[in-house]
C-alpha positions as CSV (number, residue, x, y, z in Angstrom):
1,M,-39.9,33.5,5.8
2,T,-41.2,31.4,3.0
3,A,-41.1,27.8,3.2
4,G,-38.6,25.9,1.2
5,L,-36.3,28.9,0.4
6,G,-33.4,28.0,1.8
7,G,-33.9,28.7,5.4
8,M,-32.3,26.2,8.2
9,A,-33.1,22.7,7.2
10,S,-34.3,20.4,10.0
11,K,-32.2,17.6,9.0
12,P,-29.2,17.6,6.9
13,T,-29.4,15.2,4.3
14,K,-26.7,12.6,3.6
15,R,-24.8,13.1,0.4
16,T,-24.1,9.8,-1.1
17,G,-21.1,10.0,-3.9
18,T,-20.8,8.3,-7.5
19,I,-18.1,6.5,-9.0
20,D,-16.9,9.6,-10.8
21,R,-17.4,11.6,-7.8
22,P,-17.1,9.7,-4.8
23,H,-18.0,11.3,-1.5
24,T,-14.6,10.7,-0.3
25,H,-11.3,9.5,-1.7
26,D,-10.2,7.5,1.3
27,P,-11.1,4.2,0.4
28,R,-11.6,2.8,4.1
29,N,-14.5,5.3,4.3
30,Q,-16.1,4.4,0.9
31,A,-18.8,1.8,0.9
32,P,-18.0,-1.4,-0.7
33,M,-19.1,-2.3,-4.4
34,S,-21.9,-4.6,-4.7
35,V,-22.3,-7.4,-7.0
36,P,-24.9,-6.5,-9.9
37,T,-27.9,-8.6,-9.6
38,N,-28.3,-9.5,-13.3
39,E,-25.0,-11.1,-13.4
40,P,-25.3,-15.1,-12.8
41,A,-24.3,-16.3,-9.2
42,G,-20.6,-17.6,-9.1
43,S,-19.3,-15.8,-12.3
44,A,-17.7,-13.1,-11.0
45,T,-14.8,-13.0,-8.2
46,P,-16.1,-12.8,-4.6
47,N,-16.1,-9.5,-3.0
48,A,-13.5,-8.4,-0.8
49,T,-13.9,-5.9,1.7
50,L,-11.7,-2.5,1.2
51,I,-10.8,-2.5,4.7
52,G,-9.4,-6.2,4.4
53,A,-7.8,-5.3,0.7
54,H,-6.4,-2.2,2.7
55,G,-4.9,-4.0,5.5
56,S,-3.3,-6.6,3.5
57,R,-1.9,-3.8,1.2
58,Q,-0.6,-1.9,4.5
59,N,0.7,-5.4,5.8
60,R,2.4,-6.0,2.5
61,T,4.0,-2.4,2.3
62,R,5.4,-2.8,5.8
63,E,6.7,-6.3,5.3
64,M,8.6,-4.7,2.3
65,Q,10.0,-1.7,4.4
66,L,11.3,-4.2,6.9
67,I,12.9,-6.6,4.5
68,P,16.5,-4.6,4.5
69,E,16.3,-4.7,8.4
70,A,15.8,-8.2,8.2
71,L,18.6,-8.7,5.9
72,A,20.9,-6.5,7.9
73,R,19.7,-8.6,11.1
74,A,20.6,-11.7,9.4
75,H,23.9,-10.5,8.1
76,M,24.9,-9.3,11.6
77,H,23.8,-12.5,12.7
78,D,26.2,-14.5,10.7
79,R,28.9,-11.9,11.2
80,M,28.5,-12.6,15.2
81,R,28.6,-16.4,14.5
82,E,31.7,-16.1,12.3
83,A,33.5,-13.9,14.9
84,D,32.5,-16.2,17.7
85,M,33.8,-19.2,15.6
86,Q,37.1,-17.4,15.2
87,R,37.5,-16.3,18.5
88,Q,36.9,-20.0,19.5
89,A,39.5,-21.0,16.9
90,V,42.2,-18.5,18.4
91,R,41.5,-19.7,21.8
92,L,42.0,-23.3,20.8
93,V,45.1,-22.4,19.1
94,N,46.5,-20.4,22.1
95,A,45.6,-23.2,24.5
96,R,47.3,-25.9,22.4
97,R,50.5,-23.4,22.2
98,M,50.7,-23.0,26.0
99,Q,50.0,-26.9,26.5
100,R,53.2,-27.5,24.5
101,K,54.9,-24.9,26.4
102,A,54.0,-26.2,29.6
103,E,55.2,-29.8,28.4
104,R,58.3,-28.4,27.7
105,V,59.1,-26.7,30.6
106,S,57.9,-30.1,32.4
107,M,60.5,-32.0,30.8
108,R,63.3,-29.5,31.5
109,A,62.2,-29.7,35.1
110,R,62.6,-33.6,35.0
111,R,65.7,-33.3,33.1
112,A,67.1,-30.8,35.9
113,L,66.1,-33.3,38.8
114,A,67.2,-36.2,37.0
115,M,70.8,-34.4,36.9
116,A,70.6,-33.3,40.4
117,V,69.9,-36.9,41.7
118,M,72.6,-38.3,39.3
119,H,75.6,-36.0,40.8
């Protein structure tokens, strides 16, 4: 075997990617970009880690996907409260109707008793 002609390497070399040809397309596995040294301090926007940006993007997407569910939940809550108020109003109307009926029956019984006592 001759040395250096493609035999087994003792240690695999770590491939680093470039901007045009990244080692991986997954932003979570890429190294964060660094600020060039020739740029004055404070002139650029601060570095944001890709994981943080990706996490906030994921969170925003998740929140947007849950908006219809939250709207439906709020709508159902309003409908339930409306139905409870309507049931309470119906119970109140029925209670007043029964109260008036009981008063009429009571007056009829008093009249009947008074008529019985007088004769």
